[in-house]
C-alpha positions, 0 to 999 in steps of 0.5 A: 387294834394296835400295830404289831411290833416289827421283828426287825427291831430285835437283834438276834444275838442279843439277850434282852431283859423284859424292860429292854425288850419293851423299850425296843418294841415300844410296848409296856413291860407288862405286855412282854410279861403277859407274852411270856406267861400266856402267849408262849414267849420263851424266857429264862425265868430262873433268876430276876430279871427274866432274860429273853434271847433275841432269836426267840423274841424274833421268832415269836413276833414273826409267828404273830405277824404271820397269824395276823395276815389274812389269806383271801380268795381272788374274788374276796374283798376285805371289809374294814367294817367287819375286819374280814374278807367278804364275798361281794353282796349279790356276787356283783362288783365293778371294775375300773381300770386305773393303769394299763395293768391294774384296776380297782374292784368295788363292791358292797359288803353283804354284812354291813353295807360298807364299800369294799375296794381291792386293787387287782391285776387286769390279767386276774379279771377273768379268774374273778369273773368265773366266781362273781359278776364283774361290770367293767367301767370305762376309765377316763382316758385323761387319767389312764394315759395322756396323749401328749404332755402339754407344754406351758412354755410362753417365753417365745410369745412374751419375747415378742410382746415385751416392750424392751425386746422391741426397742433393741 
């Protein structure tokens, strides 16, 4: 599925022809005509070329974007295979902490068996545990936080072993 065009490409106080709207949005002119005829995009069709107000086009695109967004419950993960939010198979997931405040929730999709991933806040973990079983995996401490940064400064050692430095 193609990405939805951004309403930010449209100027609110400008009037567009079908061709200009198509160019501004990177779509074919037939797509804009289909939006007018079938999808409810308002346009002045009294004369040719059809005219579309920028404000109407922005509103239409913003409404389409808001419809495309998926609202998910905290314990649901989005499956890219099914293209829908899913509750983990067996109501079981694994949590691995990545930063001090966030971590990765992993589970299996009950419909297609794909791996589901979701970044969640550590604070939300208890609310998620109320709905599904979560096994907390211990993160590798080197990845989460380094105790002290390593310095690769060997210039002091090289100065002592360099032949010209000893001659001086």
